[in-house]
N, C-alpha and C positions, 0 to 999 in steps of 0.2 A: 634541342629540347632536352632538359635534364632535371633530375631531382623531383620527379613527379609533376612536371609542367603539364597543363591541360590546354590544348589548342583545339578549339571547336569552331567550325564554320569560318575559318580565318585563313589569311594568306600572310606568311612571314617571309620577308625579303632576305636576300643573300647576306652573308657575314653578320648574322644576328644570333643572339643567345638569349634564351628564355629559361629561367630556373624557377621551380616550385611556384608557378603562377597560374592563374586562370585567364585565358584570352578567348572572348566569345564575340563572333561577328565582327572581326576587325581586318582591315587592310593595312599592313605594316610594311614600309619600304625598307631598303637595305640599311645595314649597320645600326641595328636596334639592340639595345642592352636592357634586359629586364630581369631583376633578381629579387630574392628575399620576400616572397609572399605578398605580392600586390596583384590587383585585379583590374581587368577591363570588363565592366559589366554592361556596357552599352556599345553600339556600333561606333567604331572610331577609325579614322584614317590618320596615321602618323607617318610623316614624310621622310623618315630616316635620320641617321646620325643622332639618335635619340637615346636617352638614358632614364630609366624609371627607378627612382630611389626606393628603399625599403618601405613597404606599407602604403604606397600610393594606390589610391582607388579612383579610377577614372570612370565617371558617370555612375555614381554610387546609388542614386535613388531609382533603382529599376522598379517599375510598377507593372510591367507586363512582360511576356516572353517575346514580344515583337521588337525587331530592331528598327523602330520607327523614329528614333532620335539619334543624334550623332555628336561626336567630338571630332573636330578637325584641328590638326596641329602641324605647323610647318616644320622644316628641317631643324634639328637641334633642340627638340622639345625636351625639357628637363624639369619635371615636377619634383620638389624636395621631399624629404622624409615625411611619411604619414600624411601626404597631401590628398585631399578629397575634393574633386570638382564635380560640378553639376552639368548635366546635358540640357540643352544643346549649347556647346561652347566652341569658339574658334580662336586660334592663337597664331600670330605671325611667327616667323622663323626665329630660332634660338631664344625661345621664351623660357626663363628660369623662374619657377614658382617657389617662393619661400614656403617652409613648412606651415601648414594651416588647413583649416576647413573653409573652403570657398563656398558660401551658401547660396550664391546666385549665379545664373548663367553669365558667361563672360564672352566678350568679343574684343580681343586685344590686338590692335593694328601696329603696335610698335615692335620692330625686330630687335633682337639682342637686348631685351629688357629684363629687369628684375621686377617681379610682381609680388606684392605682399598684401594680405588682408589684415588690417589693424583693428582688432576687435575692441580695444580700449577706446579708440577714437571713432569707431564705427565708420571706417572709410577704407576704400581700396587705394593702394599706393603703387605707382608705377615709376620706375626710373629707366627711361629709354637709353639705349646705347651702353647699358651697364657693363656688358662684357668688354667692350672696347676701353672703357675708363678704368675698370677695377679687376677684370678677370682675364688679362691679356695672355697670361701663360696658357690657360685652357683654350682660348680662342685661337692663338697662333699655332698651338700644337694640333688643333683639330684636323686640319687638312692632311698633314703627314701621318697622323695617327691612324686615320681610317684607310689611307692608301697602304700603309705597312701591314694593316690587319686584313687586307683583302687577299685571302688565300685561295680564291677560286682558281681551279686549274684551267677551265674554259671561261673566259670573260666575255660571255655573249651579251650580257646586259651592260649598257653604258651608264656610268654613274658620275655625276658631278660632286666631288667631295669638298671643293673649296667653299668656305663659309661666305666669302664675298664673291658672288656670282650674279648674273642678271636678275634672278628671282629676288634675292635679298636686297640688291641695290634698288630695285623698283619699290620694294617695301619701305626702304629708307626714304626715297623721294616722297612717297605718300605720307610717311610719318613726319617728315619735315614740313609738309604743307599743313598737317594737323597742328603741329606746334606753332607755326606762324599764325594761323587764324585764331587759335585759342588764346595765345599770348596777346595778340592785338586786342581781342575783345575784353580780356581781363584787365589789361593795362588801361584801355580807354574808359572802362567802367570804373576802375579805381581812381582815375583822374577826373571823374564826373562828366565825361564826354559821351555822347550818343554815337553808336555805330549802326543804327537801324537803317540809315539811308546809304551806307557804304556798300559797294559791291565786294564780292569775294576777292577779286583781284586787288582792290584797294587794301583790304584787310591782310592779304598775303604780303603785300609790299610793306605795310606798316609793321607786321610781325617780323618780317625779315630784317627790317631796319633795327628793330629792338634787339633781336637775337644775334645780330652781328655787330652791334654797337658796344657800349660800355656796360659791363655786367652789373655795376652798381645801380643802374637805372631800374633793374628788375629785382633788386635785393629784397624789398618788402612786399613783392607781389607773389601771391600763391596761385599757381595756375591749376585749374581743374577742368575736367571734361565730363560731359554727359554722354550716355549711350554706349558706354563700354561695359556696363554691368546692368543686369535687369533688376534694378533696385532704385530706391529714392535717394540713396546716399551719394556723396560726392566721390569722384575719382580724382585723386590728387596726383599731379605730375611733378615728381622731384627733379630738381636740377635741370629745368628746361633750357637754360642758356648753355650749360656745359654739354647737355645731350645733343642739342642742335649742332653745335660746333664739332662734336665728336662724329656725328653722322656725316657732316661735310667732309671731315678728314677721311672717313671710310670710303666715300665716293671718290675722292681725289686719289686715294691710294689704289683702289681697285682700277680706276681708269688708267692712270699713268703706268702702273705696273704691267697691265696687259698691253699697253701701247709700246712700252719698252721691249716686251717680248715680240710684238709685231715688228718693231724696228730691227731687232736682231735677226729676224728671218728675211729681211730685205737688204740685199747687199748694198744697193745704192739708195738707201733711205733718205727721204727729204720730207720736210714739213708740208710742202706743197703737194707731194705725192700722197701723203697721208690724208690731206684734205680732199683730194680728188677721189681716192679709192674708197675711203671709209665714210663718205658723205651719205646722208639719208636720215629719215626721221627715226627717232628712238623708239624701239619696240618696247612698249610699256607693260605688256602683260605676258608673262612666261608661265608655262604650266609644268609642274614637276610630274613627269610620267614615269613613276616608279624609280626615280633617281636620275633619269635623263631629263634635262631641261629643254623645252621646245617653245618657240613663239606660239601664242594662242591661235594665230591664223593658220599655222601648220597643223595644229591639233584639230581645228575645225575642218581643214581640207582632208586630213586622214579619215575623220569620222564620216565626212560626206562621200569619200571614195568607197568606203566600206558599205555605206548605205545604198549607193548607186550600183554597186556590183563591180566597179572598176578594180577594186581589190577583193580577191575571192578567197584568200587563205591566210592562215597565221604566218606562213613563210613570207608571203608578200607584205604583210604588216611589218615583219621583222626587217625586211629589206628597206622599207621606208624609214624605219628607225635608224638603220645603219647609214642611210643617205643623209638624214638630218644630223646625225652625229658627225659625219665627215664635214658637214658645212658649219658645225657649231663653233669651231675656233674662230673662223672668219666673222660669223655673226656676233660672237662675243667681243671681237675687236671693234666692230662697227658700233656695238652697244657702248663699249668703253669710250669711244671717241665722242659719241653723242652725249654720254653722261658727263664727260669732261667739259663739253661746250655748255651744258646746262648748269653745272656747278660753278663754272667761270662766268656765266651770264654773257656768253659770246656766241655769235653766229659762225665764227671761223676761228680756228686756232692759228695765230701767226707765230713767228719765231720767238717774239718776246713772251707771249703767253705760254708757249711750249717750254721755254727755258725756265720760266718762273714755276711752272707746274712740275718740271723735273726736279728743281731745287727743293720745292715743298715736299715732293715724294721722298727724297733722300732724308729730309728732316723727319718725316713721318716714320720712315723705316727705322731710323735711329731711335725715335720715341718708342716704337714697338719693341726694339731690342732692350731698352731701358725698363719698359713696363713689364716685359716678360721676366726680367731679373727681379724687379721690386715686388711683383705679385707672388713670386715664388719665395722671395726672401722673408716675407711675412711669416711663413711657417718656421723658418729658422730663428726668427726673433721672438716668436711666441713663447713667453715664460712657462706656459702650461705644457707646451710640447717639450721644453727643456727639462721640466720637473720630473719626467719619467726616466731621465738618465742621470748617472752620477756626476757627469761633467760634460763639457763641450766636446772633449776628445772622444768620449764614448758615443755621443750622439753622431759625430761625424763618421765614426767607424761603422755605425749601424745604418745610417741613411745616406752617407756620402757628403762631401763638401759641396756647397752650392756652386762654386766655380768649376767643379768637375761634372756638374749636371750635363748629361749628353745633349739635351734639347737646348739648353742655354748656350752651350758651345756652338751648336748648329746654327742658332739664330744669329749669333755674333759673326759667324762665317758668312751666312747668307746676306747679312747687312753690308759687310765689306764688299762682297761680290756685286750686290745691287748698286752700291755707291759708285763702283768703278764703271759698271755698265751705263748708268744714268749720266754720269759725268762725261763720258765719251760722246754722248749725244748732245751735250750742251754746247752752244756756240756763242 
């Protein structure tokens, strides 16, 4: 806490910095950055790896001293400059809010999304998977950045820093279902067809066919959703086709990358062994417990054991946390395997499916490398950025050449290492 920060009735997680702000009645998880005179004036839970830009006011319409309303934000919450939101609101992980005054309560289920309130058109606009498509430098840098900034001497609390983890992957699956059903309804309505007698499964299948087919079929279709904002105005979904396929890439990348790690830890790895050892239903609900991810049934068991008296002290609770963290890697591998089966629409991963997935993951890793470079290069190509320097040589002397950027060099190296690992597993 610095520069006159006020922290009242709140908990601030490890590796967090708050400057010249007021925080009242809040639970804030690790790796939170908040600067430049902004305020939390309503009870909030912010689940870490978050960044509050200057002038953000969270829950601004305080009408009593009671903390009887709440804002809930998943990991990676990032409201832009001078953003004001209304309680009660909820946001999926890695929600990026464009600068603006959001006059209505929000419930945003799309992770990695850009959210914008368009006053001139009187509509809320959401671009799902925005980070993956247009902000890859920030997303790829996210995990390593928070790990390197973790300066704890005693790392007693276990924290998942990876942006693609079981919690965000499950949010992606839910978001894909929403895109499927909403796209199917809008398309059928646009075509003059009725969907009243269709089941949700039929609508999911129709939406999936549209979103994995030819993009020009949806060219003139404007997809919108109700229920994401407490208002009568439409919520427009930008780039549903591109977003859906970006989400699919994210699930594949998460799944195969973790399974490559699993394979590297097993000397005599085989696809049949992977099918045998990692089989099981996909755990679809994960709870962020202060930075550590746990399956919901384990959180329920912990709560029940405290209630029954089987767990009697904080030390025993911490022991349970440690036990669950020890099992987390294997649970994540199982979740990755189940997620790969889901995204490949397969009950089992055979050699052919595995090799195809490996090859796709190499292509995705190379796409990440290229997008990291291009999203950073935009700063170098910006004529307004160049305008403050006498010439390009002076700019490079001040901010460094893009090809010397430490993170870009690191991603190129990681891409080559991953390509070698994955290629060795292909048969």
